[in-house]
Every structure is written in structure tokens, then in C-alpha cells.
N, CA, C and O atoms as a Maestro MAE file, in Angstrom:
{
 s_m_m2io_version
 :::
 2.0.0
}

f_m_ct {
 s_m_title
 :::
 protein
 m_atom[72] {
  # First column is atom index #
  i_m_mmod_type
  r_m_x_coord
  r_m_y_coord
  r_m_z_coord
  i_m_residue_number
  s_m_chain_name
  s_m_pdb_residue_name
  s_m_pdb_atom_name
  i_m_atomic_number
  :::
  1 25 8.064 -31.298 32.966 1 A "UNK " " N  " 7
  2 3 8.164 -30.145 34.050 1 A "UNK " " CA " 6
  3 2 7.993 -28.844 33.448 1 A "UNK " " C  " 6
  4 15 8.096 -28.696 32.230 1 A "UNK " " O  " 8
  5 25 7.730 -27.862 34.264 2 A "UNK " " N  " 7
  6 3 7.484 -26.569 33.831 2 A "UNK " " CA " 6
  7 2 8.759 -25.690 33.575 2 A "UNK " " C  " 6
  8 15 9.836 -25.960 34.106 2 A "UNK " " O  " 8
  9 25 8.587 -24.685 32.780 3 A "UNK " " N  " 7
  10 3 9.711 -23.717 32.498 3 A "UNK " " CA " 6
  11 2 10.118 -23.090 33.775 3 A "UNK " " C  " 6
  12 15 11.307 -22.964 34.067 3 A "UNK " " O  " 8
  13 25 9.149 -22.691 34.545 4 A "UNK " " N  " 7
  14 3 9.487 -21.926 35.793 4 A "UNK " " CA " 6
  15 2 10.287 -22.866 36.800 4 A "UNK " " C  " 6
  16 15 11.228 -22.430 37.462 4 A "UNK " " O  " 8
  17 25 9.883 -24.085 36.866 5 A "UNK " " N  " 7
  18 3 10.563 -25.054 37.724 5 A "UNK " " CA " 6
  19 2 12.023 -25.172 37.336 5 A "UNK " " C  " 6
  20 15 12.927 -25.233 38.170 5 A "UNK " " O  " 8
  21 25 12.208 -25.202 35.996 6 A "UNK " " N  " 7
  22 3 13.553 -25.361 35.592 6 A "UNK " " CA " 6
  23 2 14.441 -24.200 35.966 6 A "UNK " " C  " 6
  24 15 15.563 -24.361 36.446 6 A "UNK " " O  " 8
  25 25 13.877 -22.982 35.719 7 A "UNK " " N  " 7
  26 3 14.542 -21.775 36.102 7 A "UNK " " CA " 6
  27 2 14.940 -21.699 37.615 7 A "UNK " " C  " 6
  28 15 16.047 -21.314 37.990 7 A "UNK " " O  " 8
  29 25 13.863 -22.130 38.503 8 A "UNK " " N  " 7
  30 3 14.030 -22.192 39.864 8 A "UNK " " CA " 6
  31 2 15.117 -23.187 40.248 8 A "UNK " " C  " 6
  32 15 15.876 -22.930 41.182 8 A "UNK " " O  " 8
  33 25 15.208 -24.286 39.570 9 A "UNK " " N  " 7
  34 3 16.231 -25.212 39.876 9 A "UNK " " CA " 6
  35 2 17.654 -24.682 39.544 9 A "UNK " " C  " 6
  36 15 18.593 -24.897 40.310 9 A "UNK " " O  " 8
  37 25 17.786 -24.030 38.463 10 A "UNK " " N  " 7
  38 3 19.028 -23.313 38.036 10 A "UNK " " CA " 6
  39 2 19.414 -22.247 39.146 10 A "UNK " " C  " 6
  40 15 20.578 -22.137 39.529 10 A "UNK " " O  " 8
  41 25 18.479 -21.542 39.597 11 A "UNK " " N  " 7
  42 3 18.672 -20.537 40.713 11 A "UNK " " CA " 6
  43 2 19.171 -21.250 41.881 11 A "UNK " " C  " 6
  44 15 20.134 -20.805 42.506 11 A "UNK " " O  " 8
  45 25 18.597 -22.301 42.208 12 A "UNK " " N  " 7
  46 3 19.064 -23.025 43.532 12 A "UNK " " CA " 6
  47 2 20.512 -23.458 43.350 12 A "UNK " " C  " 6
  48 15 21.312 -23.315 44.274 12 A "UNK " " O  " 8
  49 25 20.862 -23.972 42.208 13 A "UNK " " N  " 7
  50 3 22.281 -24.451 41.975 13 A "UNK " " CA " 6
  51 2 23.166 -23.257 42.106 13 A "UNK " " C  " 6
  52 15 24.180 -23.308 42.802 13 A "UNK " " O  " 8
  53 25 22.808 -22.177 41.451 14 A "UNK " " N  " 7
  54 3 23.708 -20.898 41.493 14 A "UNK " " CA " 6
  55 2 23.795 -20.473 42.980 14 A "UNK " " C  " 6
  56 15 24.865 -20.069 43.435 14 A "UNK " " O  " 8
  57 25 22.697 -20.560 43.728 15 A "UNK " " N  " 7
  58 3 22.716 -20.141 45.062 15 A "UNK " " CA " 6
  59 2 23.669 -20.965 45.936 15 A "UNK " " C  " 6
  60 15 24.296 -20.456 46.865 15 A "UNK " " O  " 8
  61 25 23.753 -22.286 45.592 16 A "UNK " " N  " 7
  62 3 24.639 -23.204 46.304 16 A "UNK " " CA " 6
  63 2 26.043 -22.856 45.988 16 A "UNK " " C  " 6
  64 15 26.897 -22.968 46.868 16 A "UNK " " O  " 8
  65 25 26.362 -22.425 44.748 17 A "UNK " " N  " 7
  66 3 27.739 -22.110 44.410 17 A "UNK " " CA " 6
  67 2 28.204 -20.853 45.146 17 A "UNK " " C  " 6
  68 15 29.379 -20.740 45.495 17 A "UNK " " O  " 8
  69 25 27.336 -19.957 45.371 18 A "UNK " " N  " 7
  70 3 27.727 -18.680 46.084 18 A "UNK " " CA " 6
  71 2 28.122 -18.951 47.492 18 A "UNK " " C  " 6
  72 15 28.471 -18.026 48.224 18 A "UNK " " O  " 8
  :::
 }
 m_bond[71] {
  # First column is bond index #
  i_m_from
  i_m_to
  i_m_order
  :::
  1 1 2 1
  2 2 3 1
  3 3 4 2
  4 3 5 1
  5 5 6 1
  6 6 7 1
  7 7 8 2
  8 7 9 1
  9 9 10 1
  10 10 11 1
  11 11 12 2
  12 11 13 1
  13 13 14 1
  14 14 15 1
  15 15 16 2
  16 15 17 1
  17 17 18 1
  18 18 19 1
  19 19 20 2
  20 19 21 1
  21 21 22 1
  22 22 23 1
  23 23 24 2
  24 23 25 1
  25 25 26 1
  26 26 27 1
  27 27 28 2
  28 27 29 1
  29 29 30 1
  30 30 31 1
  31 31 32 2
  32 31 33 1
  33 33 34 1
  34 34 35 1
  35 35 36 2
  36 35 37 1
  37 37 38 1
  38 38 39 1
  39 39 40 2
  40 39 41 1
  41 41 42 1
  42 42 43 1
  43 43 44 2
  44 43 45 1
  45 45 46 1
  46 46 47 1
  47 47 48 2
  48 47 49 1
  49 49 50 1
  50 50 51 1
  51 51 52 2
  52 51 53 1
  53 53 54 1
  54 54 55 1
  55 55 56 2
  56 55 57 1
  57 57 58 1
  58 58 59 1
  59 59 60 2
  60 59 61 1
  61 61 62 1
  62 62 63 1
  63 63 64 2
  64 63 65 1
  65 65 66 1
  66 66 67 1
  67 67 68 2
  68 67 69 1
  69 69 70 1
  70 70 71 1
  71 71 72 2
  :::
 }
}
């Protein structure tokens, strides 16, 4: 997988926490 995808995935998780 690409680095951008991983960062995007982390962002989505953080968004869910908020």
C-alpha cells in the first residue's frame, strides 16, 4: 500500500474519534 493511503487511513480513524 502507499504512504498516502496509510496517512489517509489514520486520518479517518482520528475523524471517527472526534
